[in-house]
C-alpha positions, 0 to 999 in steps of 0.5 A: 794654897792656890792650885798650880795651873797645869801648863802642859795642855797649853803647850801641847795645844800650841804644838798641835796648832803649829803642826797644823799650820805647818801642814797647811802651809806645806800642803796648800799648793797641792790643794789650792793651786790650779792644775796646768795640763800639758799635751806635748806631741811627738812629731817626726823630725826631718829625714836625716841627710845622707852624708859621706863625712861627719857634720857638726854645728854649734850655737849659743842662745841667752836663756836669762829669764825676767826679774821676779822669777823664783830661783831653784837650788837653795829651796826656802833660802833662795830669793827671787831674781832681781836682775843678773850678774852673769847671763844664763846660756844654752849651748847646743852641739849638733853632731851627725855621723854617716849612717847614724842618728843625728844628735843634739847635746845642749848644755844649760845654765840651769839647776837641772834638766826637766822632762817638760823641757825635753819633751817640748824642745823635741816637739819644737825642733822636729819641723826644722831639724833631723834630731829625734827626741831620743837624740836630744840631751839636755845637760845642766850646770846645776847652778843654784842661781838659775830659775825654778818652776819649770820641772816635771814634778809637783814636789820640786816645783813646790819645794825646790824654790822659796815659792811654789808652783810650775810656771807655764810661761817660764817653761815655754820661754826656756823651751823656745830659747833652747829649741832656737839654739838647737835649730841654729846649730843644725842650720849652721852645720858644716863638715867637722873633725873631732877629738876627745880627751881627758885631764885631771884637775885638782885643788878647785873642789872638795868633798863636802860629806867626807865622813859619809864618803869614808864609809865606802870600802877602800875609803878612809877619813885619815885627817882633819886638815882638809887634805882628804876632802881635796882628794875625795873628788872626781878630778876628770875634765872630759872634753869633746873638741869640734873643728869645722870646715870654713869656706876656704876648705880648711878646718878651724876650731869652733868649740868644745863640750866639757864635763866636770864635777863641781856644785854650782854653789860658790854663789851662796843662798839669799843672793838675788841676781841670776848667776851661772856661778863658776860655770860662767867663767868656765864657759866664756873664758875658754871660748875667748881663749880659743878665739885668742889662741887661734885664727878662726872665722867662727865665734867659738862656743864652750859648753860645760856641764855636770859630771859626778858632783853630788858630794863635790863642792867648790873649794872656796876660801873660808869667809870669801864665798861669793863672786870673787871666789866664783871667778877665781875657781871658774877662771882656774878651771877654764885655764885647764880646759883651754890647755886640754883643748889645745892639746887635742888639736893634735888628735883631730880626726875626720872619723865620727862614730856616734850612737844613742840609747834613751829609755824612759822608765816609770819608777812607780810601775817597775816590776819587782825584778827590775827594782833592785831594792828601789823603794816603791815611793819617794820619801824625803829625809829630815837631813834634807831640811838641814842642808848640805855642809856649807849651806847650813842655816841656824838653828835648823841645821843643828837640830836633832834629826835635821842635822847631818849624820843623824840616822835612824837606829831603830826600826830600820828594816823598812825600805828606806832603812836609816832615813829619818822621815821628814814629818814622819808618816804624814809624808804619805799624805802626798801621793807618790805621783807628785814626786819625780818618777818618770826618769829618762836614762841616756847613753851617748857614744861619740867615738871613744867618749861614752856619756851616761846621762842621768837625772840624779845628783850622783856622788863621787863613789856612786859615779865610780861604780856606775862608770865601772859597770857601764864600761864592763858592758862595752866592747873591749877598748880604751873608753872614756866613760863619764856620768852626767848628773841632773841631765834631762830631769831631776830625781834628787840624789844617788848615794852608795848604800854606805853613804846613805847609812850615815844620813848626811844631806845626800843620803837624806835626799836620796828619795828612793832609798838605799837601793837607788844606786843598785837600780841605776847600775842595773838599768844603766848596764842594761841600756849599755848592753842593749845599745851594743847588741841592738844599736840605737834605742828609742824608748822616750815615749810620747806623746807626753802628758803632764799635770802640774800645780801652777802659779804665774810668776812671769812679770806682767803690767798694764803700764806703758813702756816708761822712758829711761832717765838718770836717778843718781850719778855714779858713785864709787863703792869700795870693797868690803870683805868678800864684796867687790869694789864697784861703780854704782849708777841708778836710773829710772826705767820700764817695768820688769815686764817690758825688760828683755834680759836675753838682749844686750843691755849694758856696756862701758864706754871710755873717752881718752880725749878723742871722743867716746868709744867702747871700752875694751879690757884685754881685748874684750869689750866690757859689756853685760855678756861677761861678769863685770856688769850687774843689773839690779832691780830696786823697786817698782814705781808708779811709771815703771821701776828703779834700777842700779847698774854695778860695774865691778873691778873698774880700772884705777882712776886716771885723769887721762880717761873718763868712763860712762855706762851705756844702757841700750834702748830707744833712745840710748841712756848714758850715765853722767861721766865719771 
């Protein structure tokens, strides 16, 4: 009889080769990419003015990056940007109370804050404002359709997007734009009145990891019909309203700063355009509503940012996830926020009390007494690769160990306890210093509102415990304490130990183990105690030094700026499932390197028989500052690139009106009429 070949050696060899290939692919950026060293100084800001009344200033700046930059949030499932559906914004709020440290609170349509951005913005604004580094807060919306490659750790610059590496030019672009917003807010400062308040909003969010949440004491997963998921959320909408004194000596509404707990994930993975997600409508619609409801000489600005959103996702209708659901949820939240804004008009006060405590820590150098169970190094859990509920990818998200709810059941006596390690012990080959380990913790007081700004994604129950602990350190009174996730940097998640034990996505992504919440609680309590006892705390360090593995994604070309021309006339595309009905127009244009997406580009004009005029819908001009017009890059050409413009939700056809798409430039390009 012929001898049967043994196939298992070949199988083992194949698996070994796959493992080696995977390790090389994973480790290549850490071994081969060049290192960019950033030396960022900390110059003294301008001397704070001696003022007798509170002053404030508000400004909004576009931070939309160019086409081709990788996006942060969906990791390997993300796709580089091919244009925009909504612009990304930085909204700066300058606050200066008499005898207090000037503050700049900035909301960003980004996936997270960054110590690189915080350090560089502090450096840039010092010569032109009186805001010190410890008075600067970068608060993020956590949209998953914003750029990556600007963070302060190699780990997230490599694995947070579908392409690896820190992009120095992107980081500098963002820093300059954010700094411009702060400078404009400072230079536009006026006497101010403020009011703070909260309301509860339900029905737009759900708990995506209900089984993990139900492990917390006092929680109970009672049914399977989704009702508990809608209840296990943070419903608080917390707002700071600001009115400014106009030239006539009267005070008028100027803007508001609002926190809410909702992941920026209605726009799913694999989508291409820049998009602020639900925050686009929450930000812009409130500003438009203020302008419509009040006769104000100011252009209102509404900045919204994350609260305790770690396990709180948007409650999109199953099968309808996308732009229409993002609009529905965003507009719904904006309606509630506008109601709160108008209600706060009766509570405006010209008394402003502010205080700030900022402390940078090194998680790798903390003494044992200050760790409170925090692990000595970060480890990524296998559940992270399985993705969060709603973002699973077949078959990866259903594999053993990668699937959520697959904790380690033996050998759990190590610091990371139930966490299944991604790549097992091989993960230790990546030095601990490549993970985020220098977080900035902040506590900001504005009258009775206390903001605890942390660079972690904080779950609902973790936030409840943090809020209670910080409140206990404050003087007796009616405080409105809120936790802001992903502020000033990014260090993964913070779950409760009970949630961590089940190893859903949030637990697997709690990098420093089940002691993370205990550490954050103790550190936040101490910071609040120091603020109450000693006044402002300035421990942000500086000058700053960063060493990051880098790669250039910013588009470049040697081509001259190409003239624009029509490629194809507009065609109507009917709605298809969650896809929206729209007109599509194609044109030839310049290379993406020549296209500045921070400037107005697209608008609609209408001809009712008396010539072409800008088209307005409900009193608002139809242009690319909203959400109805999308720019889409199609392909590069020998002279530049081909693009498409999509106009969504157009009016019903009428023989009495013609439309055309206007594209700004020298000269202006118009589409054929349709």
